[in-house]
C-alpha angles and dihedrals in degrees: 000000000000124000089255091055092048089050092053093046093052092047092049092051094047092046091053092048093048089054091058123090115280114273127229118279095263097034134091131212102227139191126185115241123218095251115096127192132183088269094049140272127326115249134215115212144177121203134212092276094050095254118147124237138186115203123203115197116239138170112276093239094054117112113223115222117256130221101071101095110133163227085180107004126033125187120192144146115262133177120212122199135182134164093289111023144041118196134169120221142188098237117207112188134184110218097192118067092198088067096051091113092058091044088055090055090050092049092049087058090048092051091049094047096046090048088058094045105038094155093061110024095163090057088053090049093051091047093055093046091050093050091052092047089053089064090068100039112121116243114269130189116259120252116281124225096270092045091050092051092047093050091046090056092049091049090053089058093041092052090053091052093046091054087066099036126015089208094055092106084087088073091060101096104154095090092059093052104266113151091236123056094222128017143161093187101265096034123054141171127203115197124211131177135191139183125257113272095022096093124228099307110140120190113232122208116206138348094275101051093086095032111113119230113269107281087352143101131262125193128192113214113203124195121186106206139180122194125234131175141227111326092015129115126270133053124312117241091227091044091057091044092052091048091055091048091051091050093050123090093212111041092177093057090050092047088054090052090048089052090053088051090054103262121121124183090226088067095050095113090059089064098040094109098041114115134165133203114209103223095174141007123191131167123202131190107228100229126172091270094051113117102260144122111227138164090243095051093047091049091050090052091051094246113147111240104223103129125098137201094027116185126175143157126238125202116226095162095112130068092265128108093041114233123231121266116247093250090052090052090050091052090050091052091048091051091052091053092046093048092050095050 
């Protein structure tokens, strides 16, 4: 069906439901839509207050993303039961009747997208919602050279985690402001990158960035990069980004994290020619004798902690501290996945 057809179908179903007697306060008037997924058909609905809904069938164990809770759109998990069936849905409702025409356009896109992705209808739903949200995102500056290199390094670690667990994007906490880029609670990884010829001299932001979790382990992952352009060697920034999205079981959640990190899909063409060669990769366990300024170390030395916004550079260019062997790094990654399960 075309978008126009989906629009007409949705309107017809809602009009018929609105003509029916008002339902009970907790009940919906429902009508099955002509788009079927592996979990069942999509459903149009009208509630007791006359608000329109579109319901996308999902597995009962699936957690529906939070954050879309009015005053116009509301997304929640809702079970529907009749004499013969019980089905769980992702319920998207429009809470303003004066915006029904726009909601119809949105739902036409949802019907089209879920018809093309019947094996994962909730992924299609999230994709449509995110595209509509992008229309109203304020303009943001594109990523600068240092930001691009830093995000590239974090994506290298994220890809490695996703290869073991498609839900491992949940361990990526840097974009939401956590002081470590990846953490399970007792295990953490901080990622640093630098340009070729500069030596291993990562810039540290704050007294907690190189502070290990309480009774836990912190690793610093260092990537020495040099940037190339279209036709050059190395790995494309967008290529790495697409690989992580394909490996992830919730693309929309990862896209949201990428947005918090400064990347927006609408700006993809600006990064089309960006490529990086990884000249060096070293991982270090941040032990008590590791060169770092931390709250814990200053407190142990009896130094009052009354300074803010601390930034400093450490030099890892020599042979000390000793970096971790590849098999030890692999075991650390495995432990993170096991701990997060």
